[in-house]
N, C-alpha and C positions, 0 to 999 in steps of 0.2 A: 467598421473594422476593415472592410474591403476598399474603402475610398483611397484613391491615389495609388493602388496597386496595379502592376501590369497584369495582362491576361495570364501569363505563365505563373506568376507568383500567386495570383488569386485562385487559380485552379489548384496549385499545390496546397494552399491553405485549406481550401474546401475538401480536398481529398484527405488531408491529414486529420482534419476534424472528424470526417466521416469514419476514418479508421478507428479513432479513439472511441467514438460513440458506438461503433459496431462492436468493439471489444467489450464495452460495458453492457450492451444489449445481450451479447452472447453470455457474458458473465451472469446476467440476470437469469436466463433460463438454464444455465449450466450449474450455477452454485445454489441459487435460491430454491431449487427443487428440494434441496436438503432441508431447508427451513420449513417447508410445508409437507414433507414426506410423512412424518408421523401423524400430523393432524388430519391428513387425507386418509392414510391407511387405517387409522383407528375410527374413522367415520365421525370425528368430532365436528368437522365442517364439510360441506359439499365441496368438491374439487374446485368448481368455478368460483365460489365465494372465497375459498382459501387463497387461491393465487391472486385474486383481485386485492384482498386485504393485505396479503404479503407484499404485493407491488406498492401499495400505498405506504406501508411501513418502511419498505426499502427507500422510497422517495423521501420520507421524513428523516430517515437515518442519514441520508446524504446531506440534506439541507441543514441539519442540526449537528452534524458530526465533527465540525472543525476541520483543521488542515494539518495536524501533526503527522498523521500517517502519510498524507500526500507528499510532504517534503522528506519524510524518511525514505520513501521510495526514490524520489528524485536524487537524493544525495548518495544513493548507491553508485551513481555514475561518477567517473573521474572528473575532477574539477576542471581539467583542461578541456573536456568536452562541454561542460556547463558554461564556461566563460567564452567558448567559441561556438555556441550552439547554432548561431546563424550561418555558419560555414556549411559547405557541401557535406562534410563529414557529420556535422550536427544534424542536418536534415536526414541523411542516410541512416543515422542512429535511430531517429524517431520512427521512420517507416519500417526499418528492419525489425526492431523489437516488437512493434505492434503487429506486423504481419506474422511473425513467429508465434506470438501469443494467440492470435486468432486461429491460425491453422491447427495448433495443438489442442486448443479448447474445442474446436469443432470436431476433431477426430475422436477425442475421448468422450464427448457428449454422444456422438453417433453410436458408439459401442456401449452406452449406458454406464460408463465408469465414473464414479464420483471422484474425479481428479480435481486438483486444486488450481483455480485461476491465479491465486496468489503465488503459488510455486511457479506457475508458468510465466507470469510477468517478471518475477524476480530472476528466474533463470534466463529470460531473454535479456534483461538488463545486464546481468553478469557476462553473458556471451558477447554482447556488444562492447563492454568494457575491456574484456580480454582481447577481442579482435582488434580493438583500437590500439592496444599496447603492441600487438604483433605488427600491425601495419606501420606504426610510427617508431618501432624498435625501441620502446621504452620499457622500463623495469616493471615486471609483473607485480611487484610489491606495491606499486602505486597505480596499477591498472584500474582498480576500483577501490571504493572505501571499504577495506576489509573489516575494520572494526564494526561498521554498521552492518555489513554483510553477515558477520558472525552473530551479532545480536539478533538479526532477523532470522537467520538460520536456526538459532537456538529456540526462538519463539515458535517457529514452524515445526521444530522437532519435539519440543516439550509439550506444546498445546494438545496434540492428539493423545499423548501419554496421560496427561492430566485429565483429558476428557474421558478416557477409558476408565481410569481409576475412580474418579469422582462420581461418574454416572453409576458405576457398579456399587460404590459405597452408598449412594443415595437410594438405590433400589433395595439394597439389603436393609437399610433403615426403615423403608416403607414396608417391607415384608415383616420386619420385626414388630413394628408398632401397629400395623393393620394387617394382621395375619390372614383374616378371612374377608378382607375388603374386596369389593367387586372390581377394584382397580387392577387386580391381578389376573383378570380374565382377558382373553384375546377377543377381538370383534366377533370371530366365528363362534367362540364359546359363549359369549353373551347372547348372541342370536339364538343358539341352540338351546341354552338353559333358560334364559329369561325372556326369549322371544322379543328382544329389543334390539334396535339397529344402532343406537347411539350410546356412547359411554354414559356412566352415571353423571349427574349434573355437575358436581364439583370437580370431578376428573375432567369433564369436558371443558369447564371454565379454565382450569390450569393448562390443559393441552393447548387451547386456543391462545391464551395469554402468553405462554412460553414460546409458541410458534411465532407470534407477532414480535416477541422480544428478540428472537433469533433474526427475524427479518430486519428489524430496526438496527440491531448490532451489525448485521451483514452490510446494510447500506452505509452505516457510518464508518465501517472499516474498508470495505472493497470499493465503495464509491469514491473515496478519497484518492485511490490509485488512478482512476480516470481523470480526476481533477488535476493531479500532478502531471499527467501525460499531456493534457490539453495546454497547461501552462508552458510546458516544454515546446509544444508546437507553436504557440503564439509568440513566445520569446524568440524562437528560431526564425519564423517567417515574417513577422511584423514587429521587429524589436523596438522600433521607435515608440510604439504605442503600449508595449507590455513589459519591457525590461524593468520598469519601475511602476509602482502603483501611482498613477497620475491623480488618484483621488486622495492621496496622502495629505494630512493636515500639516500646517506649519510646525505644530508641536512634534509630530512624528518625524519630520525631516530633521528638526533640531535634535531629537533623541538619537537619530542615526549618526549625525555629525559628532555629538558629544560622546557617544559610545566609542567611536574610533579614537578620539582624543584620550579617553580614559583607558582604553586598551593599551595605547603606547605608554601611558604613565604606569600601568600595571606591570608591563614588561620591564620598564626601567627600574621600578621599585624592587623587582625580583631578579635583577640582572645577575646577582651572585648564584642563583639557581639555574637561570635559563641561558646565561651567556654562552655556554658550550653548544647550545642548540640553535639559538636565535640571535640574529644581528638586529639591534634596534637603532644602529647608526649606519650611515652610508659607508660602504667599503672604500678602501683607499683607491681602488681602480675605478671608482664611481660606477660600480656595477648596478644594473637595474634588475637583477634577477633575485628571486627569493632563493634561500638555501635549498639545495636539491631535495633534502629530506622533507621539505614542506611542500613540494610538488607543484605549487602554483608559481610558475616562473614569470612573475610580472614586475614586482618592485620589491625592494627591501621594505621592511615594515615602516620605518620612519618616513621615507619618501611617499609610500602609499598612503599613509595617514595624512601627510601634508597635502598631497594631491587631492584626496577626497574632501578634506576640510575646505580647501580653496574652491573646489567645484560647487560646494554646498553653501559657501559663505553668502549671506544675504538672500538665499533662495527661500521664498515663502510658498512656492508651488512648483512642482516638478515640471510643469508646462513652461516655466521660465528657462529651463535648460534646452538648448537646441536639440532637436531629435537625433542628430548624428552623434551628439556627445553623451546621450543617455546610456548607451551600452558601456561606455568607459566607466561611468559611475557604478554600474552594476558589477563590472569586472573587479573594480577596486574593492567593493563590498564583499564579493565572493572570495577574493584572495585573502582579505583580512580575516574573514570568518573561517576559511580553511586553515589558516595559520593558528587561529585561536582554538579551533577544534582539536588540532594535533597537540598544541601546548597543554590543553586541559587533560590530556591522557598521560602526561609525563609524571613519573613517580615522585619527582622532587616537590610537587605542589601538594599542599594539604587540602582536605576536602572542602574547607571553608573558602579557600582561594579558588578552587575549581568552581564552586557555586557562584562566586563573584564574576568569574570569567564567563560562565554560561549565561548569566543575566545580561552581561554586556553583549554577548552574541545575539541574544533575543532582541535587544534594542537595535543592534546594528542591522539585522536582517528584516526588521518589521515592515519595511517598505519594498522588499523584494520577494518575501515569502507570503504571497497573498493570492487571492483569486477573485475575479469579478463575479458578481451575483449570477449573471447569465450563464457562466461556465458551470457553477454548482447546480443550477436548475436544469441545464441541458443533460448533465451526467445523471442527475436524479431521475429525469424522465426516461432516459435510455435504460437505466437499470430497472426502474419500476415497470416499464412496458415489457422488457425482456423477461421479467419474472412471470408474466401472465401467459407465456407460451412455452412449449417444449419441456414441460416438467415431468411427463409420464415415465420416461425411460429411467430417470434416476430415482423417482419415487418407488418404482417397483423394486429396484435394487436395494434401497435402504429398508423398505418395509418387509420384504419377503425373502431376499436372497442372502442376507448376512447371517441370520440364525436359521437353524433347522426347523424351528417352530415359529409360528406367527408372533408378532410383537404384542405384548400386553399394554394396557393403558398406563400402568405404572412405569413400564420401560420407556414408553414414549415421553412421559413427563420427565423422567430422570434425565434422559439424553438431552432434551430440549432445554431444561432449566440449567444444566451444566454448560451447554453450548452458549446460551445467551449470556450467562455470567462471565464465562472465560473470555469471550470476544469483547464484552463491555470493558473488562479490566485491561485487556490489551490496548483498547482505544485510549484509555487514560494515559498509558505509557507510550503512545505513539508507535506501537508495534503492529505490523500487518500479520494477521494469522489466517489460517484457512478454515472457513466455515465448514467446508466439505469434510475435512479430516477430523475436526473437533466433533462434529455431529455423528459421522459414521463410526468413529472410534468409540463414541459414547454409546451408540446402539450396540456395538460389539461387546463393550464392557457389561451392559445390562444382560446380554445373552449369556455371557459367562457366569455372571452372578446369579442368574435365574436357572442355571444349568439347562438352558435350552439348546446348547450346542451351537457350533458355528459351521456354516457351509464353507469349507476350506477353499473350494474353487473360487467363490466370490472374494473371500479374504485374500487369496493369492493374487487375484486380478487387481484388487484395490492397492495391495502392497506394491505390486509391479508398477502400477500407474504412479504411486507415490515415489518409488525409487527412480523411475525413468523420466518423470516430468522435468526435473531440474536439468539433468544432462542433455536430454533431447531438446528442450527449448533453448538451452545455451548453445548447442551445436547449430540449431536451425537459425537462430538470430545471428550468431557469429558468421555463418556462411552467407546469409543475406546481406549483412553489413559489409563483409569483405567484397562481395560481388558488386554491390552498389558503389562503393568507393572506387573500385577498379574501373567501373564503367563510366562514372561521371567525373572522374578527376584525371 
């Protein structure tokens, strides 16, 4: 990876990778404390075993979690930054959003607030995108992928509400069908009445299993964010080696080329619907820009397809393409994908036609939306090791400071089962959600359902952290990005 790099570029690469892995390490002890909070507080597992087991399941979650969330995060950024990520502005983008996310995460962890690393990272990305629009005097409507931002924002907004309601409902069901069950005791009550330290056997099994489920789901969701960031770093600093998946098979390369051809055919077949939005033929002035509304000012659709097909003709292995020419292939793929993504949102297309276009997009980007195995393992290790330290502050907040009374075993089970299920479903749809907010809102929901009361001071602090994380991280990242661009350009 470092072979052939100058000292300056090599140092920049090492620092950027360190920044990403530091973010994931902090994410581990910042967010994963929520996964082990109930299992530690209820004495289902000793703290040292709980955090080790949680770290292992976080590691496995990253390894097995796929890449859909990773590139959902990446594609929040404006496509002009993505196709020019190797520029000074592209590198400033990476360092700015990482520095902002790390600073805010450390601050909220220090004060024991269960704030969201997902919110922090997404806010940083939005801040960089808006600052980029301001610096380049471009339209704010194209500053970021607003559709993707809205989808992610809704998932971050809805998931705590769902966590609150479903955890409360699950607890009420447990109270209805197991009225006198020992699961409704707090650890202190069980010790005083039964003179036993640990939960009843089956409650303990469920608490441990659900905690590991939350840890696995957290790894598979949050770990992907680190993978996406490392890929941005590698593409920006050593593009010749990482803009394309050099391990792609001949079949995958052929699928990429064929997808571009079929996309053009799709547009031509639907010209009566798309003609007012999309030019599939060269303009009379031989222009080489995409229509403004499609944001990617690189080529008209037809010349872009023809250029990509010509570059891939006869290519059996991406190593056959000269290193200097590989970024051009990636830019063409990103521009065609950006156009297809926007076309798929047009009301003129039927759902079946949108499905066809999305399948072509998946084939087109199969050799650019990837990650080397070592990147996945490195992120998994950083997240897993981070899990094993720094958990005490947030565990205390979740276990004792949300409700006026201590948490019962049933409450812990309800909150964790709902959290693990919600995050797992979000992973299937490629949506980043906040482990912190889903679990802490689930605990709050069980407190309300159990009529245990809420400590409004803690709830207020959590809500304030929830409200201010996004604008604060946006402002911090935007300021760092603006300063970096002004200093280095």
